[in-house]
N, C-alpha and C positions, 0 to 999 in steps of 0.2 A: 137781342142786341147785346154784344159783349162790351163792358166798360173799356175805355181807351187806356192803354198803358203808355201814356205820353211821357211820364217822368223819365223812364230809362232812355227813351229815344232822344231826349233833349240834353242828356248829361254832357255829351261831347261839345255842346255849344256854350258851356259856361265860360264866362270871361276870366274867372279865376280858376286855375287848374285844380284838379282833385288833389294833387300832391301838395300844393300850397295850402289848400283848405285844411287837409288832414294834418299836415305838419303843424300848422298854427294851432289847431285844436289840441293836438297832443302835447305841445310845449307850453300851452297857455299864452301864446303870443296873440297880439292884435291882428286881425285880418285886414288886408289893405282896402281901405275905403269901401267897406260893405256895411249896410245898415244892420245886418245881423250880428256884427261884431260889437255893437253897442249893448251895454248892460240894460236889460229890460227890468221894469219894476216887478217885485214879488207881489203875489196875491195874499190870500188868507193863509198864513203859515202856522198859526196856533190852532191846534185841534178844536173843532167846533161841532156841536150837535145841531143839525138843521131840522127845522120843523117840516111838516108835510107840505108838499108842493101845492101851490094855489093855481089851479088851471084858469082861474078867472082874473088873474092879476092884470093890472093896467098895462097897456102897450107902452113902448118907448120908441126912441128913434131907431130907424134901420141903419146899419153901418153904411157910411157913404164910401163910394169909390171902390167897392170890392166886387169881384166877379162872382156870378152865381155858379160856382163850381165847388163840388165836394170831393176832396182827395182822401183816400184811405191809405195811410202810411202803414202798410202790412208787413209784419215781421217775417213770416214764412208761409208755406202753402199747406199747413196742417188743416184738416177738415173743419176744425172748430172755427178758425178765422175765415175760411172759405164760406162757411155758413153765415157768418156775420156779414161778409161782403155781399152775399145773395140778398140778404134783407136790406142792406144799404142801397143796392142797385134798384130794387123795386120801389123803395120810398123816393129815391132821387128821381126816377122816371115819373112817378105820380105827382111830384112837387115841382117839376120843371127845372131840376138842377142837372148840370153836366156832372158826370161821375168818372173819376179816374182812380185806378189802383197804382200805388207806388210800392212795388215789391222790393224789400231790402234783402231777401235771402239770408236772414240771420246776421247781416253785417250792420253793426251800429253806425259806422261812418256813412254808409250808403243812405240809411234812414235820415241822418242829419242833413245830407245833401238834398234829399227830397223835400224836406221841410223848408230848407233855405230857398229852394226854387219856388215853392208855393208862396213864400213871402214876397219874392221878387215879382211873381205873377199876380200879386194882389188877389190870391185865392180867398174865397169867402168862408170856407168851412173845411175843417180838417178833423179826421178821426184817426187816432193812433193806437197801435198795438205795440208798445215800446219794447225794444230789445235791451237797451242800456239807458236807464233813467238819467244818470249823471251827464251823459253827453247830449241827450236829446232835450232835457228840460230848458236850457238857456234859449234854444231856438224856438221852442214852443212858446215861451214867454214873449218872444219877439212877435210871433204870429198873433198872440192874444192882444198885445199892445197895439197892433195895427188895426184891431177891431174885429178880427175873425172869430168864428166859433171853433172851439176845440172840444171834442169828446174823446176821452181816454179810456181804454180798457184796462182798468185798475190803477196804474201809477199816476201821480200828479206830475206836472200841473195840467189843469184843464178847466174849461168852462163847466163841463159836466163830467164827473167821475162816474164811470160804470164799474160797479164792484158787486161781488157776491158776499153775503154774510159768511165769511170764511170759516168761522167756528162751526156754524150750522151746516155748512157744506161738508166739512171734514167729518163732523159727527155723524151725518147721514151715512156716509160710506163706511166709517169705522164701526158704527153700530150694526150695519148689515153684515160686515165681515165677521164681527164678534159673534153674532147670532148664528151664522153658518158654522163657525168653528165649534160652537157649543153643541149644535144639533146634528151636524153631519160629519164632523171630524173628531168626535169624541173629546172635545175640549183641548186638543193639542194641535199646534200648527207651527211650521217654520215660515216666517213672514219676510217678504222683501218690500220695503217702502222706497219708492222712487219719488223723491221729494222735490219741492221748489224752495228749499230753505235758503238758497242764495238770493231769493227775491223776498224782501221783508214784507211785501204787501200780500204774499200768498202763504207765508210760513204758518200762519195761524191754523190753516186747514189741517196741517200735519200734527200740530199740537193736539187738536181734537181727535184725530185718528189714533195717535199714540195713547191718549187717555182711554178711548174705547177698548183698545186691545189690552191695556194694562189690567183691565177688569177681568180678563180671562187668564188664570194662573198658568195654564199650559202653553201660552203663546211665547215663542222665542223669535225675536226680531234678528235675523241673521245678516241683514244689510239695510242700512238707512242712509241713502246717498242721493245726491242731486245729479242727474245726467247732465252732460256738458251742454247739450242742446235740447230744447223742449220740442221734440218731434220723434217720429218712429225710429230714425237712425240713432238718436241719442239713447232711447230706451233699449234698443237692440244691442248696441255696443256695451252698455252698462251691464245688461243681463249676461252677456257672454263672459264678461270679467267675473261676475258673481259665480257663474257656473264652474269656473276653474277651482273654486274652493267648496262649493256646495252642490251636490247632485240632486238633493231632495228639496223641493220648494212647494209649499202648500198654498200660499196666499201671496198675491202681488197686488199692491195698491199704488195709485198715483193718478196723474192726468191720463185720460184715455189715449192720447197720442203716444206717450212714452210707454204705457202699459201694453199697447198693441205691438210696439216694437219688442218689448220683453217677451210677449207671447210668441212672436215669430222666432226669437232665439231659443225659447223652450222647445218649440216644434222642431227646429233645426237640429237640436241636440236629442230629440226624441224623449223629452222629459215632460211634455205637456200631458196632463191627465184630466179626464172629464170631472173627476171629483175635486179638482183644484178650485179655489175661489180667486178668479181674476176680476178685479173691479177698478173702475176709473171714474173720473170726473170730467164732464163737459158734454156728454151725450152725443159724441161724434157718430156719424152714420156707420162707419166701419165697426165701431164697438156695438152698435145696435144690431148690425147684421150678424155679428158673432153671437150675440145673445139669442137671436131668433133661431140660430142653428142648434142651440144647446151646446154642451161642452163646458170648458173651463170658465168662459166669460159669463159671470153671474149677475153683475149689476153695473149701472152707470148712473152717476148723479148729474142730471142734465142741467145745464145753464142756458139752454135754448138760444144759441147764438143768432139764428136768423131773426128771432123776435127782438132781441136787444139791438141787433144791427139796424133793423127797420126803425126802431124807436129813436136811436141816436141820429139817424139821417132825417127823421121827422123834426127833431129838435134843431138840427142844423138849418133846415128850411125855415122853421119858425123864427130863429134868431135873425136870419137875413131879412125877414119881413118885419122886424121890430117887436116880436113877441117875447114874452118871458119863458124861460126854459128851466128845468131843474138843475140844481148844483150837484146833486147826488142821485144816482139811479141804481137801485138794487135789482139784480137778477136773481130770483129766488130759486133755490135748489129743489129739484124734483127727482126723487128716487125712482129709477126705472128698473123694472124687471121684465122678463120675457112676456109676462102676462099683461103688462100695462103699456106696451109700446104703441098699440094701434091709434089711440086717441092722441097721444103725444105727436106722433109722426104726421097726423092730419093737421095739427096746429102748426108744425114747422113748415108744412107745404104751403100754408096761407097765412103768413105773419100779418098781413094787412087786416084780415078779418079778426084776428086775435086782438090787434091793437085798437081797432074801432069798437070792440065790445068790452065795456068796462069790467064786467065780471070775469071774462076770459083773460083780459090784460092783467088784472090784479092778481091772478094766479101765478103770473110770471114776473111782473115788474112792480116796483114800488118807488115812488119819486119823492124827493126831499129838497127843500130850499127853493129859492127863486133868484134868477139872475137874467139880465138882458143887456143890450149894448150900453145903455146909460150907466149901468152899475157894474161894468165889466172889470173894474179894478178889484172887485170882490171874487175873483176866480179862485178855485180851490188849489192851494199850493201846499197841501199836506196830505198824508195818506188817509183819506176819508174812508170810513166804514160805518154802516148803520149800527154796528155792534158797539160803537164807542159810547161810553157813559159819561 
């Protein structure tokens, strides 16, 4: 059963036109008689280190007057977030939640409209993969103030922030690339970094990658750039531009989705070689398929999106039942190679079994802090990471 895509179907019925909404947002004007125009209170804004999550914490009140619906405000259709949506779908079905996907197609204004509609519908739970934090954050705070659960994939604000330890994630990929350069490329390589440096919450992974590469004297970084969009099209377009100046590239590193686009551009230009090291982050299915074939795609640092999607949806259901949920959720990086794929793919195929088995779950997820409806004012409103000291 596919999740309903009701958000897009209902946009035409909004009482305030899209032009009025977007114009008001862009100019900082007040929206006419809409609850989302009111300034919502902030949560925890000063960085804080959370202790371990207490799974036996006392129950609190269930949010009153909210509908048992989980909406996923999805940024685009890259495989990483599709995997998260698969996990959410399964958990929602098991917990009796209706599930809807609100696809923004990389348009920040569309995502804002989707969350505004969720507020009007008194939706009970929201999971976001934000495109533009500045425009989305005010309406997310309104959703939280209404009593709903919010899980966010990396940026605040949210009831539960899902993040990877970014330095550890980047180091895993950087170290794998550095080792390959030393052992297979004679210690010399021309490297392209396709970064997320425009996203302050992901930039640390590339700090770690650069540090790993700096330890190899023969490395030359010929491009260090953030693609315009975090998808295959963005990676492909960026690599085509790079190839205008550089015909030899030995290593390409970044998120799987943009690196896959870069590989497509290399193949189009007939500059892909089996001895190259193409490596990504996220463990996307297409990246894993490339690794199985052999060839230039050598490694992916998995963040197991079906497993964390399943966990976030479980927390959403717990929240609506008056249970305590984590404030921070680590998705732990797993370095994948061609030889280690089988067991990993079995776990992705059955995220429910992983989540229910503490030893298997702890290999992928780590939970911090406690929050429930009664303490909802303590939502996370800063860029949380477990690597904070």
